Backbone and ligand atoms as CSV (ligand in chain L), in Angstrom:
chain,resi,resn,atom,element,x,y,z
A,1,MET,N,N,193.024,122.670,123.310
A,1,MET,CA,C,192.712,123.021,124.700
A,1,MET,C,C,193.756,122.387,125.618
A,2,ASN,N,N,194.263,123.159,126.567
A,2,ASN,CA,C,195.238,122.600,127.500
A,2,ASN,C,C,194.534,122.168,128.811
A,3,CYS,N,N,195.336,121.615,129.729
A,3,CYS,CA,C,194.766,121.064,130.962
A,3,CYS,C,C,194.048,122.143,131.795
A,4,GLU,N,N,194.634,123.330,131.831
A,4,GLU,CA,C,194.036,124.402,132.627
A,4,GLU,C,C,192.669,124.803,132.063
A,5,GLN,N,N,192.586,124.936,130.744
A,5,GLN,CA,C,191.314,125.284,130.097
A,5,GLN,C,C,190.298,124.162,130.275
A,6,ALA,N,N,190.768,122.923,130.137
A,6,ALA,CA,C,189.866,121.769,130.296
A,6,ALA,C,C,189.314,121.726,131.718
A,7,SER,N,N,190.169,122.020,132.674
A,7,SER,CA,C,189.749,122.005,134.070
A,7,SER,C,C,188.626,123.016,134.319
A,8,LEU,N,N,188.714,124.173,133.663
A,8,LEU,CA,C,187.678,125.206,133.814
A,8,LEU,C,C,186.350,124.793,133.158
A,9,CYS,N,N,186.429,123.858,132.218
A,9,CYS,CA,C,185.216,123.418,131.500
A,9,CYS,C,C,184.502,122.271,132.205
A,10,ILE,N,N,185.139,121.656,133.186
A,10,ILE,CA,C,184.556,120.467,133.817
A,10,ILE,C,C,183.193,120.775,134.437
A,11,LYS,N,N,183.148,121.817,135.258
A,11,LYS,CA,C,181.881,122.142,135.939
A,11,LYS,C,C,180.774,122.491,134.934
A,12,PRO,N,N,181.043,123.389,133.959
A,12,PRO,CA,C,179.996,123.668,132.969
A,12,PRO,C,C,179.554,122.421,132.201
A,13,PHE,N,N,180.519,121.511,131.903
A,13,PHE,CA,C,180.153,120.291,131.178
A,13,PHE,C,C,179.196,119.439,132.016
A,14,ILE,N,N,179.534,119.258,133.280
A,14,ILE,CA,C,178.694,118.432,134.158
A,14,ILE,C,C,177.310,119.051,134.310
A,15,GLU,N,N,177.281,120.374,134.394
A,15,GLU,CA,C,175.997,121.061,134.573
A,15,GLU,C,C,175.243,121.242,133.255
A,16,GLY,N,N,175.853,120.793,132.145
A,16,GLY,CA,C,175.178,120.856,130.848
A,16,GLY,C,C,175.089,122.250,130.275
A,17,ARG,N,N,176.022,123.119,130.678
A,17,ARG,CA,C,175.966,124.486,130.143
A,17,ARG,C,C,177.308,124.926,129.557
A,18,ILE,N,N,178.081,123.941,129.044
A,18,ILE,CA,C,179.344,124.273,128.382
A,18,ILE,C,C,179.040,124.929,127.030
A,19,GLU,N,N,179.867,125.905,126.651
A,19,GLU,CA,C,179.663,126.594,125.377
A,19,GLU,C,C,179.908,125.614,124.231
A,20,GLU,N,N,179.091,125.734,123.182
A,20,GLU,CA,C,179.204,124.806,122.053
A,20,GLU,C,C,180.589,124.845,121.414
A,21,ASP,N,N,181.193,126.046,121.349
A,21,ASP,CA,C,182.502,126.141,120.705
A,21,ASP,C,C,183.630,125.588,121.573
A,22,GLN,N,N,183.350,125.290,122.832
A,22,GLN,CA,C,184.369,124.702,123.705
A,22,GLN,C,C,184.184,123.193,123.852
A,23,LEU,N,N,183.009,122.699,123.492
A,23,LEU,CA,C,182.674,121.300,123.747
A,23,LEU,C,C,183.623,120.334,123.037
A,24,GLU,N,N,183.870,120.550,121.739
A,24,GLU,CA,C,184.695,119.617,120.983
A,24,GLU,C,C,186.121,119.562,121.545
A,25,GLY,N,N,186.708,120.722,121.808
A,25,GLY,CA,C,188.060,120.767,122.358
A,25,GLY,C,C,188.123,120.098,123.719
A,26,PHE,N,N,187.085,120.315,124.523
A,26,PHE,CA,C,187.028,119.710,125.850
A,26,PHE,C,C,186.942,118.186,125.756
A,27,LEU,N,N,186.037,117.685,124.913
A,27,LEU,CA,C,185.869,116.233,124.769
A,27,LEU,C,C,187.146,115.590,124.244
A,28,GLN,N,N,187.760,116.238,123.246
A,28,GLN,CA,C,189.015,115.700,122.704
A,28,GLN,C,C,190.079,115.662,123.790
A,29,HIS,N,N,190.141,116.720,124.596
A,29,HIS,CA,C,191.169,116.789,125.628
A,29,HIS,C,C,190.975,115.719,126.701
A,30,VAL,N,N,189.765,115.607,127.235
A,30,VAL,CA,C,189.562,114.641,128.325
A,30,VAL,C,C,189.698,113.197,127.838
A,31,GLU,N,N,189.431,112.960,126.559
A,31,GLU,CA,C,189.608,111.595,126.051
A,31,GLU,C,C,191.081,111.264,125.839
A,32,GLY,N,N,191.898,112.300,125.677
A,32,GLY,CA,C,193.321,112.060,125.464
A,32,GLY,C,C,194.193,112.335,126.670
A,33,CYS,N,N,193.632,112.914,127.732
A,33,CYS,CA,C,194.439,113.309,128.901
A,33,CYS,C,C,193.910,112.573,130.133
A,34,LYS,N,N,194.722,111.639,130.615
A,34,LYS,CA,C,194.280,110.785,131.719
A,34,LYS,C,C,193.988,111.596,132.981
A,35,SER,N,N,194.831,112.568,133.288
A,35,SER,CA,C,194.635,113.298,134.548
A,35,SER,C,C,193.376,114.170,134.503
A,36,CYS,N,N,193.078,114.779,133.358
A,36,CYS,CA,C,191.853,115.583,133.257
A,36,CYS,C,C,190.618,114.689,133.270
A,37,TYR,N,N,190.736,113.493,132.646
A,37,TYR,CA,C,189.594,112.574,132.665
A,37,TYR,C,C,189.320,112.136,134.100
A,38,GLU,N,N,190.383,111.890,134.857
A,38,GLU,CA,C,190.197,111.489,136.260
A,38,GLU,C,C,189.568,112.614,137.075
A,39,GLU,N,N,190.004,113.857,136.801
A,39,GLU,CA,C,189.413,115.001,137.499
A,39,GLU,C,C,187.926,115.118,137.151
A,40,LEU,N,N,187.605,114.949,135.865
A,40,LEU,CA,C,186.205,114.982,135.424
A,40,LEU,C,C,185.410,113.863,136.100
A,41,ASP,N,N,186.001,112.672,136.129
A,41,ASP,CA,C,185.344,111.510,136.732
A,41,ASP,C,C,185.012,111.784,138.200
A,42,ILE,N,N,185.972,112.312,138.939
A,42,ILE,CA,C,185.768,112.582,140.372
A,42,ILE,C,C,184.688,113.650,140.566
A,43,MET,N,N,184.804,114.747,139.790
A,43,MET,CA,C,183.815,115.826,139.909
A,43,MET,C,C,182.419,115.330,139.539
A,44,TYR,N,N,182.363,114.453,138.538
A,44,TYR,CA,C,181.074,113.922,138.099
A,44,TYR,C,C,180.464,113.036,139.188
A,45,ILE,N,N,181.298,112.187,139.793
A,45,ILE,CA,C,180.816,111.298,140.860
A,45,ILE,C,C,180.298,112.123,142.034
A,46,VAL,N,N,181.053,113.166,142.412
A,46,VAL,CA,C,180.635,114.021,143.525
A,46,VAL,C,C,179.312,114.711,143.189
A,47,SER,N,N,179.242,115.282,141.983
A,47,SER,CA,C,178.043,116.009,141.580
A,47,SER,C,C,176.819,115.091,141.527
A,48,GLU,N,N,176.966,113.951,140.853
A,48,GLU,CA,C,175.832,113.025,140.722
A,48,GLU,C,C,175.472,112.406,142.072
A,49,GLY,N,N,176.497,112.135,142.876
A,49,GLY,CA,C,176.251,111.564,144.193
A,49,GLY,C,C,175.466,112.515,145.075
A,50,LEU,N,N,175.847,113.803,145.036
A,50,LEU,CA,C,175.129,114.815,145.830
A,50,LEU,C,C,173.690,114.961,145.352
A,51,GLN,N,N,173.517,114.962,144.028
A,51,GLN,CA,C,172.156,115.075,143.483
A,51,GLN,C,C,171.307,113.883,143.911
A,52,GLY,N,N,171.933,112.695,143.905
A,52,GLY,CA,C,171.217,111.490,144.317
A,52,GLY,C,C,170.791,111.579,145.767
A,53,LEU,N,N,171.666,112.146,146.619
A,53,LEU,CA,C,171.337,112.289,148.043
A,53,LEU,C,C,170.205,113.296,148.240
A,54,GLN,N,N,170.299,114.410,147.489
A,54,GLN,CA,C,169.287,115.467,147.622
A,54,GLN,C,C,167.920,115.014,147.134
A,55,SER,N,N,167.910,114.290,146.002
A,55,SER,CA,C,166.612,113.887,145.446
A,55,SER,C,C,166.133,112.573,146.055
A,56,ASP,N,N,166.987,111.939,146.830
A,56,ASP,CA,C,166.625,110.707,147.517
A,56,ASP,C,C,166.297,109.578,146.542
A,57,THR,N,N,166.795,109.712,145.316
A,57,THR,CA,C,166.600,108.621,144.361
A,57,THR,C,C,167.966,108.086,143.960
A,58,CYS,N,N,168.188,106.846,144.188
A,58,CYS,CA,C,169.465,106.235,143.828
A,58,CYS,C,C,169.224,105.337,142.627
A,59,ALA,N,N,168.985,105.960,141.483
A,59,ALA,CA,C,168.656,105.195,140.283
A,59,ALA,C,C,169.839,104.335,139.849
A,60,SER,N,N,171.060,104.889,139.974
A,60,SER,CA,C,172.208,104.140,139.499
A,60,SER,C,C,173.464,104.580,140.243
A,61,PHE,N,N,174.357,103.622,140.474
A,61,PHE,CA,C,175.658,103.953,141.047
A,61,PHE,C,C,176.764,103.735,140.027
A,62,ASP,N,N,176.384,103.484,138.782
A,62,ASP,CA,C,177.365,103.274,137.727
A,62,ASP,C,C,177.792,104.631,137.175
A,63,PHE,N,N,178.524,105.386,138.011
A,63,PHE,CA,C,178.909,106.747,137.617
A,63,PHE,C,C,179.845,106.743,136.412
A,64,THR,N,N,180.733,105.750,136.334
A,64,THR,CA,C,181.660,105.679,135.202
A,64,THR,C,C,180.878,105.473,133.906
A,65,GLY,N,N,179.889,104.598,133.955
A,65,GLY,CA,C,179.044,104.369,132.781
A,65,GLY,C,C,178.228,105.595,132.439
A,66,MET,N,N,177.723,106.275,133.481
A,66,MET,CA,C,176.928,107.488,133.250
A,66,MET,C,C,177.784,108.579,132.619
A,67,LEU,N,N,179.031,108.710,133.093
A,67,LEU,CA,C,179.937,109.723,132.534
A,67,LEU,C,C,180.256,109.395,131.073
A,68,ALA,N,N,180.522,108.116,130.793
A,68,ALA,CA,C,180.786,107.702,129.405
A,68,ALA,C,C,179.583,108.054,128.533
A,69,GLY,N,N,178.385,107.880,129.081
A,69,GLY,CA,C,177.169,108.234,128.345
A,69,GLY,C,C,177.085,109.730,128.088
A,70,ARG,N,N,177.461,110.533,129.078
A,70,ARG,CA,C,177.433,111.996,128.915
A,70,ARG,C,C,178.424,112.438,127.840
A,71,ILE,N,N,179.619,111.810,127.847
A,71,ILE,CA,C,180.632,112.152,126.841
A,71,ILE,C,C,180.119,111.768,125.455
A,72,SER,N,N,179.513,110.602,125.356
A,72,SER,CA,C,178.944,110.144,124.095
A,72,SER,C,C,177.835,111.100,123.627
A,73,GLN,N,N,177.001,111.551,124.555
A,73,GLN,CA,C,175.952,112.527,124.227
A,73,GLN,C,C,176.564,113.820,123.694
A,74,GLY,N,N,177.685,114.222,124.298
A,74,GLY,CA,C,178.373,115.440,123.870
A,74,GLY,C,C,178.825,115.335,122.423
A,75,TRP,N,N,179.414,114.171,122.059
A,75,TRP,CA,C,179.853,113.966,120.666
A,75,TRP,C,C,178.649,113.953,119.727
A,76,HIS,N,N,177.565,113.327,120.150
A,76,HIS,CA,C,176.347,113.257,119.333
A,76,HIS,C,C,175.792,114.669,119.108
A,77,TYR,N,N,175.775,115.462,120.176
A,77,TYR,CA,C,175.298,116.839,120.082
A,77,TYR,C,C,176.136,117.627,119.068
A,78,LEU,N,N,177.471,117.424,119.118
A,78,LEU,CA,C,178.358,118.136,118.192
A,78,LEU,C,C,178.090,117.735,116.745
A,79,GLN,N,N,177.847,116.434,116.519
A,79,GLN,CA,C,177.535,115.959,115.162
A,79,GLN,C,C,176.291,116.652,114.628
A,80,ILE,N,N,175.261,116.735,115.463
A,80,ILE,CA,C,174.016,117.384,115.055
A,80,ILE,C,C,174.260,118.867,114.784
A,81,ALA,N,N,175.022,119.515,115.679
A,81,ALA,CA,C,175.304,120.941,115.526
A,81,ALA,C,C,176.066,121.207,114.226
A,82,LYS,N,N,177.009,120.321,113.867
A,82,LYS,CA,C,177.777,120.501,112.639
A,82,LYS,C,C,176.891,120.321,111.416
A,83,ARG,N,N,175.993,119.321,111.466
A,83,ARG,CA,C,175.069,119.106,110.344
A,83,ARG,C,C,174.140,120.312,110.191
A,84,ARG,N,N,173.661,120.826,111.355
A,84,ARG,CA,C,172.775,121.990,111.337
A,84,ARG,C,C,173.507,123.184,110.720
A,85,SER,N,N,174.762,123.347,111.094
A,85,SER,CA,C,175.564,124.456,110.606
A,85,SER,C,C,175.803,124.322,109.099
A,86,ALA,N,N,176.079,123.092,108.623
A,86,ALA,CA,C,176.300,122.861,107.196
A,86,ALA,C,C,175.020,123.133,106.419
A,87,ALA,N,N,173.886,122.707,106.965
A,87,ALA,CA,C,172.597,122.925,106.300
A,87,ALA,C,C,172.287,124.415,106.226
A,88,LEU,N,N,172.600,125.141,107.299
A,88,LEU,CA,C,172.368,126.581,107.327
A,88,LEU,C,C,173.230,127.276,106.284
A,89,PHE,N,N,174.500,126.861,106.184
A,89,PHE,CA,C,175.416,127.438,105.202
A,89,PHE,C,C,174.886,127.216,103.793
A,90,LEU,N,N,174.424,125.992,103.505
A,90,LEU,CA,C,173.903,125.655,102.188
A,90,LEU,C,C,172.658,126.490,101.872
A,91,THR,N,N,171.791,126.652,102.858
A,91,THR,CA,C,170.575,127.452,102.677
A,91,THR,C,C,170.936,128.901,102.365
A,92,GLN,N,N,171.913,129.435,103.103
A,92,GLN,CA,C,172.337,130.818,102.866
A,92,GLN,C,C,172.959,130.976,101.481
A,93,LEU,N,N,173.727,129.966,101.083
A,93,LEU,CA,C,174.361,129.992,99.768
A,93,LEU,C,C,173.306,129.997,98.666
A,94,LEU,N,N,172.283,129.145,98.816
A,94,LEU,CA,C,171.203,129.081,97.826
A,94,LEU,C,C,170.414,130.390,97.795
A,95,ALA,N,N,170.171,130.966,98.964
A,95,ALA,CA,C,169.442,132.232,99.040
A,95,ALA,C,C,170.241,133.334,98.345
A,96,TYR,N,N,171.552,133.335,98.555
A,96,TYR,CA,C,172.421,134.335,97.932
A,96,TYR,C,C,172.419,134.159,96.413
A,97,ALA,N,N,172.519,132.892,95.959
A,97,ALA,CA,C,172.517,132.606,94.517
A,97,ALA,C,C,171.195,133.054,93.895
A,98,ALA,N,N,170.085,132.805,94.602
A,98,ALA,CA,C,168.772,133.206,94.095
A,98,ALA,C,C,168.685,134.730,93.999
A,99,LEU,N,N,169.254,135.421,94.987
A,99,LEU,CA,C,169.246,136.878,95.004
A,99,LEU,C,C,170.058,137.431,93.839
A,100,VAL,N,N,171.230,136.850,93.606
A,100,VAL,CA,C,172.081,137.283,92.490
A,100,VAL,C,C,171.357,137.038,91.178
A,101,PHE,N,N,170.745,135.854,91.041
A,101,PHE,CA,C,170.018,135.517,89.813
A,101,PHE,C,C,168.869,136.498,89.580
A,102,ALA,N,N,168.103,136.767,90.633
A,102,ALA,CA,C,166.963,137.683,90.535
A,102,ALA,C,C,167.441,139.087,90.177
A,103,SER,N,N,168.555,139.511,90.756
A,103,SER,CA,C,169.099,140.844,90.466
A,103,SER,C,C,169.547,140.944,89.016
A,104,LEU,N,N,170.209,139.895,88.538
A,104,LEU,CA,C,170.685,139.890,87.152
A,104,LEU,C,C,169.500,139.952,86.186
A,105,ARG,N,N,168.417,139.231,86.503
A,105,ARG,CA,C,167.206,139.259,85.664
A,105,ARG,C,C,166.544,140.635,85.730
A,106,PHE,N,N,166.490,141.180,86.950
A,106,PHE,CA,C,165.847,142.478,87.145
A,106,PHE,C,C,166.538,143.570,86.326
A,107,PHE,N,N,167.870,143.536,86.313
A,107,PHE,CA,C,168.606,144.565,85.586
A,107,PHE,C,C,168.829,144.215,84.120
A,108,GLY,N,N,168.217,143.130,83.674
A,108,GLY,CA,C,168.226,142.773,82.271
A,108,GLY,C,C,169.473,142.088,81.778
A,109,PHE,N,N,170.297,141.564,82.650
A,109,PHE,CA,C,171.482,140.850,82.191
A,109,PHE,C,C,171.169,139.434,81.748
A,110,LEU,N,N,169.992,138.906,82.146
A,110,LEU,CA,C,169.613,137.530,81.759
A,110,LEU,C,C,168.319,137.544,80.991
L,1,ZN,ZN,ZN,194.632,117.577,130.668
């Protein structure tokens, strides 16, 4: 992912609606690109600050810590998604093997 693509992902990431297939590239990019991380940081502070004003609850002003937490959550989400995907693949593989086995038995090859 380049800076332009990462920049387009900032708003969806903050709003929690970034596409799963873009999340990993986005996280890798912002962790390695100082200028995009700063842009994300500023947008995050503005977004969270506005929400805090609107809801009248100032639970925390540690926006940098909150952003680090969001990035960490993103990596955790990806880990779970990858495990889910691997488990699904294994299940499909077993189902296919069972189907082949059943077919071979049905047609008398086993
Ligand atoms: Zn960048």
